[in-house]
Backbone as JSON Lines, residues from 0, in Angstrom:
{"i":0,"aa":"M","n":[71.56,117.59,125.65],"ca":[71.4,116.25,124.25],"c":[70.57,115.46,125.28]}
{"i":1,"aa":"T","n":[69.4,114.87,124.23],"ca":[68.59,114.05,124.31],"c":[68.93,112.89,124.64]}
{"i":2,"aa":"S","n":[67.99,112.07,125.67],"ca":[68.42,111.04,125.85],"c":[69.13,110.03,124.72]}
{"i":3,"aa":"N","n":[68.2,109.99,123.6],"ca":[69.23,108.98,122.38],"c":[70.72,109.15,122.03]}
{"i":4,"aa":"A","n":[71.27,110.51,122.29],"ca":[71.99,111.17,122.2],"c":[72.9,110.29,122.69]}
{"i":5,"aa":"T","n":[72.58,110.58,124.25],"ca":[73.38,110.38,125.84],"c":[73.28,109.02,125.4]}
{"i":6,"aa":"E","n":[72.73,108.32,125.28],"ca":[73.1,106.31,124.87],"c":[72.86,105.7,123.74]}
{"i":7,"aa":"A","n":[73.51,106.89,122.1],"ca":[74.75,106.9,121.62],"c":[76.32,106.71,121.84]}
{"i":8,"aa":"A","n":[76.21,108.01,122.62],"ca":[77.62,108.24,123.16],"c":[78.4,107.7,123.91]}
{"i":9,"aa":"R","n":[77.4,107.24,125.34],"ca":[77.53,106.02,125.93],"c":[78.48,104.68,125.14]}
{"i":10,"aa":"A","n":[77.31,104.77,124.27],"ca":[77.85,103.14,123.33],"c":[78.78,102.99,122.7]}
{"i":11,"aa":"D","n":[79.31,104.2,121.86],"ca":[80.28,104.28,121.36],"c":[82.42,104.74,122.23]}
{"i":12,"aa":"R","n":[81.62,105.09,123.41],"ca":[82.71,105.26,124.76],"c":[82.84,103.41,125.35]}
{"i":13,"aa":"D","n":[81.98,102.33,125.2],"ca":[81.95,101.1,125.52],"c":[82.3,100.3,124.47]}
{"i":14,"aa":"R","n":[82.05,101.35,123.38],"ca":[82.78,100.24,121.86],"c":[84.58,100.73,122.21]}
{"i":15,"aa":"L","n":[84.38,101.78,122.09],"ca":[86.27,101.7,122.04],"c":[86.92,101.54,123.02]}
{"i":16,"aa":"S","n":[86.43,101.47,124.41],"ca":[86.15,100.88,125.45],"c":[86.94,99.16,125.34]}
{"i":17,"aa":"A","n":[86.06,98.49,124.82],"ca":[86.34,97.17,124.1],"c":[86.99,96.86,123.02]}
{"i":18,"aa":"I","n":[87.26,98.15,122.13],"ca":[88.35,98.5,121.16],"c":[89.67,97.35,122.29]}
{"i":19,"aa":"E","n":[89.93,98.67,122.7],"ca":[90.83,99.03,124.0],"c":[91.61,97.34,125.09]}
{"i":20,"aa":"Q","n":[90.31,97.2,125.0],"ca":[90.43,96.04,125.95],"c":[90.84,94.83,124.85]}
{"i":21,"aa":"L","n":[90.1,95.24,124.01],"ca":[90.82,93.56,122.75],"c":[91.77,93.65,122.48]}
{"i":22,"aa":"R","n":[92.55,94.79,121.4],"ca":[94.29,95.3,121.11],"c":[95.38,94.44,122.81]}
{"i":23,"aa":"S","n":[94.51,95.07,123.72],"ca":[95.72,94.85,124.57],"c":[95.39,93.54,125.16]}
{"i":24,"aa":"G","n":[94.62,92.96,125.22],"ca":[95.03,91.36,125.16],"c":[93.91,91.29,127.08]}
{"i":25,"aa":"A","n":[93.57,91.61,126.89],"ca":[92.64,92.26,128.6],"c":[91.37,91.59,128.52]}
{"i":26,"aa":"M","n":[91.11,91.55,126.6],"ca":[89.91,90.58,126.98],"c":[89.73,90.08,125.88]}
{"i":27,"aa":"R","n":[88.93,89.06,125.13],"ca":[88.48,87.57,124.04],"c":[87.16,88.13,123.38]}
{"i":28,"aa":"L","n":[87.48,88.03,122.44],"ca":[86.62,89.11,122.12],"c":[84.94,87.9,121.91]}
{"i":29,"aa":"A","n":[85.13,87.02,121.8],"ca":[83.99,86.12,122.77],"c":[83.94,86.3,123.56]}
{"i":30,"aa":"D","n":[83.65,86.96,124.86],"ca":[84.18,87.61,127.02],"c":[83.48,88.77,127.09]}
{"i":31,"aa":"A","n":[83.08,89.33,124.89],"ca":[82.98,90.97,125.63],"c":[81.88,90.59,125.93]}
{"i":32,"aa":"P","n":[81.4,92.39,126.99],"ca":[79.92,91.59,127.75],"c":[78.96,92.13,126.4]}
{"i":33,"aa":"D","n":[78.11,92.19,127.55],"ca":[77.03,93.57,126.74],"c":[77.83,93.66,125.06]}
{"i":34,"aa":"L","n":[77.66,92.54,123.61],"ca":[77.6,92.93,122.49],"c":[76.8,92.35,121.9]}
{"i":35,"aa":"S","n":[76.5,93.01,121.05],"ca":[75.47,92.81,119.34],"c":[76.67,91.85,118.53]}
{"i":36,"aa":"K","n":[75.79,91.39,117.59],"ca":[76.72,89.87,116.61],"c":[77.08,91.57,115.77]}
{"i":37,"aa":"A","n":[76.51,92.94,115.58],"ca":[76.36,93.63,115.14],"c":[78.16,94.43,115.8]}
{"i":38,"aa":"D","n":[78.08,94.72,116.83],"ca":[78.91,95.67,117.62],"c":[80.29,94.69,117.24]}
{"i":39,"aa":"V","n":[80.36,93.35,117.74],"ca":[81.09,92.07,117.43],"c":[82.0,92.24,115.95]}
{"i":40,"aa":"K","n":[80.64,91.93,114.69],"ca":[81.79,92.29,113.8],"c":[82.06,92.62,113.37]}
{"i":41,"aa":"L","n":[81.49,94.54,114.12],"ca":[82.3,95.9,113.53],"c":[83.99,95.48,114.16]}
{"i":42,"aa":"L","n":[84.07,95.21,115.59],"ca":[85.12,95.1,116.65],"c":[86.25,94.46,116.21]}
{"i":43,"aa":"S","n":[85.72,92.77,115.49],"ca":[86.49,91.97,114.47],"c":[86.86,92.82,113.61]}
{"i":44,"aa":"G","n":[86.56,93.28,112.87],"ca":[86.82,94.81,111.26],"c":[87.73,95.19,111.63]}
{"i":45,"aa":"I","n":[87.69,96.52,112.55],"ca":[88.53,97.23,113.04],"c":[89.91,96.59,113.39]}
{"i":46,"aa":"V","n":[90.08,95.92,114.36],"ca":[90.98,95.13,114.84],"c":[92.03,94.63,114.26]}
{"i":47,"aa":"A","n":[90.81,93.6,112.89],"ca":[91.36,93.38,111.42],"c":[92.43,94.03,110.75]}
{"i":48,"aa":"A","n":[91.87,95.31,110.08],"ca":[92.36,96.4,109.69],"c":[93.57,96.97,110.9]}
{"i":49,"aa":"I","n":[92.8,96.96,111.94],"ca":[94.4,97.74,113.13],"c":[96.03,96.6,111.87]}
{"i":50,"aa":"D","n":[95.29,95.52,112.31],"ca":[96.76,94.21,112.88],"c":[97.81,94.55,110.66]}
{"i":51,"aa":"K","n":[96.35,94.78,109.63],"ca":[96.8,94.66,108.9],"c":[97.48,95.66,108.59]}
{"i":52,"aa":"L","n":[97.08,96.94,108.9],"ca":[97.83,98.48,108.91],"c":[99.46,98.06,109.7]}
{"i":53,"aa":"E","n":[99.38,97.43,110.81],"ca":[101.13,96.7,111.76],"c":[101.49,96.09,110.78]}
{"i":54,"aa":"R","n":[100.61,94.65,109.95],"ca":[102.06,94.98,109.6],"c":[102.22,95.24,108.37]}
{"i":55,"aa":"N","n":[102.1,96.11,107.09],"ca":[102.4,96.73,106.37],"c":[103.4,97.56,106.78]}
{"i":56,"aa":"F","n":[103.23,98.44,107.46],"ca":[103.79,99.25,108.34],"c":[105.51,98.66,108.95]}
{"i":57,"aa":"S","n":[105.55,97.51,109.08],"ca":[106.78,96.6,109.95],"c":[107.14,95.8,108.86]}
{"i":58,"aa":"G","n":[106.52,95.53,108.0],"ca":[107.78,94.95,106.63],"c":[108.03,96.73,106.4]}
{"i":59,"aa":"S","n":[107.95,97.42,106.17],"ca":[108.98,98.98,105.51],"c":[109.86,99.72,106.41]}
{"i":60,"aa":"I","n":[109.39,99.71,107.5],"ca":[110.5,100.72,108.39],"c":[110.67,98.72,109.2]}
{"i":61,"aa":"P","n":[112.19,98.5,108.6],"ca":[113.09,97.63,109.75],"c":[113.41,97.86,111.24]}
{"i":62,"aa":"P","n":[113.02,97.16,111.99],"ca":[113.5,97.31,114.08],"c":[115.37,97.51,113.32]}
{"i":63,"aa":"A","n":[115.66,98.47,114.14],"ca":[117.38,98.83,114.72],"c":[118.27,97.51,114.13]}
{"i":64,"aa":"T","n":[117.42,96.38,115.03],"ca":[118.44,95.2,114.93],"c":[118.54,94.39,114.01]}
{"i":65,"aa":"S","n":[117.94,94.44,113.04],"ca":[117.72,93.72,111.48],"c":[118.79,95.17,110.56]}
{"i":66,"aa":"L","n":[119.16,96.19,111.02],"ca":[120.16,96.54,110.48],"c":[121.2,96.23,109.85]}
{"i":67,"aa":"P","n":[121.92,95.95,108.84],"ca":[123.07,95.69,108.01],"c":[123.75,96.5,109.57]}
{"i":68,"aa":"R","n":[125.29,94.92,108.6],"ca":[126.04,95.76,109.72],"c":[127.2,96.43,108.41]}
{"i":69,"aa":"P","n":[127.82,97.61,108.99],"ca":[128.71,97.94,108.52],"c":[129.76,97.35,107.39]}
{"i":70,"aa":"R","n":[130.44,97.37,106.84],"ca":[131.73,97.14,105.84],"c":[132.93,97.2,106.23]}
{"i":71,"aa":"G","n":[134.15,96.39,105.51],"ca":[134.47,96.38,105.94],"c":[135.51,95.9,106.91]}
{"i":72,"aa":"R","n":[136.58,96.36,107.54],"ca":[137.4,95.79,108.46],"c":[136.68,96.13,109.93]}
{"i":73,"aa":"N","n":[136.31,95.01,110.01],"ca":[136.19,94.16,112.23],"c":[136.92,93.13,112.25]}
{"i":74,"aa":"G","n":[137.87,93.9,112.79],"ca":[139.13,92.8,113.49],"c":[139.96,92.63,112.83]}
{"i":75,"aa":"G","n":[140.74,90.87,112.97],"ca":[141.24,90.53,112.27],"c":[142.32,89.98,113.52]}
{"i":76,"aa":"A","n":[143.39,89.98,112.28],"ca":[144.69,89.75,113.29],"c":[145.71,91.09,114.62]}
{"i":77,"aa":"K","n":[145.49,89.87,116.15],"ca":[145.87,91.96,116.71],"c":[147.31,92.61,115.47]}
{"i":78,"aa":"E","n":[147.54,93.76,116.12],"ca":[149.0,94.5,114.94],"c":[150.13,93.58,116.0]}
{"i":79,"aa":"R","n":[151.28,93.28,114.57],"ca":[152.34,92.49,115.24],"c":[153.03,93.37,116.45]}
{"i":80,"aa":"L","n":[152.91,94.66,116.93],"ca":[154.0,95.4,116.95],"c":[153.37,95.98,117.88]}
{"i":81,"aa":"S","n":[154.32,96.87,118.97],"ca":[153.63,97.58,119.27],"c":[153.91,99.52,119.74]}
{"i":82,"aa":"E","n":[152.56,100.4,120.09],"ca":[153.14,101.07,119.42],"c":[154.21,101.7,119.8]}
{"i":83,"aa":"A","n":[155.21,101.35,120.86],"ca":[156.92,101.92,120.72],"c":[157.54,101.18,119.99]}
{"i":84,"aa":"D","n":[157.02,100.33,119.77],"ca":[157.64,99.64,118.88],"c":[157.45,100.18,117.22]}
{"i":85,"aa":"Q","n":[156.23,100.6,117.27],"ca":[156.0,100.88,116.4],"c":[156.75,102.37,115.86]}
{"i":86,"aa":"K","n":[156.86,103.29,116.93],"ca":[157.41,104.22,116.76],"c":[159.07,103.69,116.6]}
{"i":87,"aa":"R","n":[159.7,103.36,117.13],"ca":[161.0,102.54,117.12],"c":[161.4,102.36,115.65]}
{"i":88,"aa":"L","n":[159.99,101.63,115.25],"ca":[159.88,101.34,113.62],"c":[160.12,102.8,112.41]}
{"i":89,"aa":"L","n":[159.55,103.01,113.4],"ca":[159.88,105.08,112.76],"c":[160.74,105.03,112.07]}
{"i":90,"aa":"S","n":[161.43,106.03,114.25],"ca":[162.94,106.06,113.24],"c":[163.19,106.05,112.75]}
{"i":91,"aa":"M","n":[163.71,104.78,113.44],"ca":[164.98,103.93,112.3],"c":[164.64,103.99,111.13]}
{"i":92,"aa":"Y","n":[163.76,104.15,110.06],"ca":[163.2,104.17,108.88],"c":[164.35,105.69,109.18]}
{"i":93,"aa":"G","n":[163.68,106.48,109.69],"ca":[163.18,107.64,109.82],"c":[164.99,107.73,109.15]}
{"i":94,"aa":"A","n":[165.87,107.63,110.1],"ca":[167.2,107.57,110.03],"c":[167.72,106.92,108.84]}
{"i":95,"aa":"G","n":[167.03,106.13,107.97],"ca":[167.96,105.74,106.24],"c":[168.21,104.16,107.1]}
{"i":96,"aa":"E","n":[167.57,103.53,108.53],"ca":[167.84,102.18,108.64],"c":[166.99,101.34,107.3]}
{"i":97,"aa":"K","n":[168.08,100.98,106.92],"ca":[167.41,99.5,105.48],"c":[166.42,98.62,105.92]}
{"i":98,"aa":"V","n":[165.47,98.44,105.51],"ca":[164.15,98.02,105.16],"c":[164.47,97.22,106.24]}
{"i":99,"aa":"S","n":[165.79,96.1,105.07],"ca":[165.34,94.33,105.55],"c":[166.21,94.29,106.7]}
{"i":100,"aa":"K","n":[167.36,95.33,107.42],"ca":[167.51,95.9,108.99],"c":[165.95,95.98,109.84]}
{"i":101,"aa":"V","n":[165.57,96.26,109.85],"ca":[164.27,96.34,110.1],"c":[163.44,95.53,110.08]}
{"i":102,"aa":"C","n":[163.19,95.14,109.09],"ca":[162.75,94.04,109.48],"c":[163.41,92.47,110.24]}
{"i":103,"aa":"Q","n":[164.18,92.77,110.49],"ca":[165.45,91.7,111.24],"c":[164.95,92.01,112.8]}
{"i":104,"aa":"E","n":[165.07,93.37,112.36],"ca":[165.16,93.71,113.94],"c":[163.29,93.95,114.98]}
{"i":105,"aa":"F","n":[162.94,93.42,114.67],"ca":[161.36,93.36,114.81],"c":[160.47,92.31,114.86]}
{"i":106,"aa":"G","n":[162.23,91.09,113.73],"ca":[160.86,90.1,112.81],"c":[160.0,89.83,112.31]}
{"i":107,"aa":"V","n":[159.93,90.88,111.52],"ca":[158.37,90.58,110.61],"c":[158.67,90.92,109.36]}
{"i":108,"aa":"T","n":[157.59,90.86,108.63],"ca":[158.26,90.92,106.88],"c":[157.81,92.78,106.8]}
{"i":109,"aa":"R","n":[158.85,92.38,105.53],"ca":[158.92,93.32,105.0],"c":[157.37,94.03,104.62]}
{"i":110,"aa":"G","n":[156.58,93.43,104.01],"ca":[155.37,94.43,103.86],"c":[154.74,94.58,105.08]}
{"i":111,"aa":"T","n":[154.77,94.08,106.38],"ca":[154.1,93.85,107.77],"c":[155.31,95.8,107.99]}
{"i":112,"aa":"V","n":[156.63,95.98,107.26],"ca":[156.9,97.3,107.99],"c":[156.35,98.53,107.34]}
{"i":113,"aa":"Y","n":[156.53,98.06,105.66],"ca":[155.58,99.07,104.66],"c":[153.96,99.01,105.05]}
{"i":114,"aa":"R","n":[153.54,98.66,105.3],"ca":[151.41,99.09,106.14],"c":[152.45,99.33,107.35]}
{"i":115,"aa":"Y","n":[153.44,100.42,107.91],"ca":[153.0,100.51,109.5],"c":[153.3,102.04,108.86]}
{"i":116,"aa":"L","n":[154.33,102.17,107.95],"ca":[154.62,103.29,107.26],"c":[154.06,104.1,106.81]}
{"i":117,"aa":"H","n":[153.15,102.94,106.09],"ca":[152.35,103.84,105.37],"c":[150.26,104.36,106.49]}
{"i":118,"aa":"K","n":[150.7,103.26,107.72],"ca":[149.96,103.59,108.58],"c":[149.34,104.59,108.93]}
{"i":119,"aa":"H","n":[151.44,105.17,109.68],"ca":[151.49,106.46,110.07],"c":[152.3,107.25,108.8]}
{"i":120,"aa":"G","n":[151.48,106.84,107.55],"ca":[151.87,108.97,106.51],"c":[153.53,108.91,106.41]}
{"i":121,"aa":"V","n":[154.63,108.74,106.85],"ca":[155.68,107.87,106.24],"c":[155.48,108.06,104.64]}
{"i":122,"aa":"I","n":[155.07,107.04,103.77],"ca":[155.18,106.98,102.72],"c":[153.98,106.41,102.35]}
{"i":123,"aa":"A","n":[153.51,106.74,100.94],"ca":[152.06,107.91,100.11],"c":[151.46,105.93,100.3]}
{"i":124,"aa":"E","n":[151.69,105.06,100.49],"ca":[151.47,103.01,99.87],"c":[152.13,102.23,100.01]}
{"i":125,"aa":"A","n":[151.01,101.66,101.45],"ca":[152.07,100.69,101.06],"c":[152.11,99.37,99.91]}
{"i":126,"aa":"V","n":[153.31,98.3,99.69],"ca":[153.65,97.61,98.79],"c":[152.4,96.48,98.85]}
């Protein structure tokens, strides 16, 4: 390698090092040592282009925290009957007990009884 080529390679390495320091915030452009006006302009353009690319890409790929929440029920009121009471309700209904009697026994509405029956697959559709 000739001395001119060696000098050019060293200058390129210095420029790349300066770009990395500028990007990491370790150095400000005004504090960059041994940079000519042309080098400063070149580095400014490169940093601006990289920042613009990052802005363009960051708008098209949303971060995981801004994903929409899943639709549907996310809570609501707690269930009126425990698992044991639900099993008892199912056995009473299966034994032929009237829905009004089941409602009285558990202190719930007809809609609640039918909802539990539907939930456990006893009936096709809740009323």
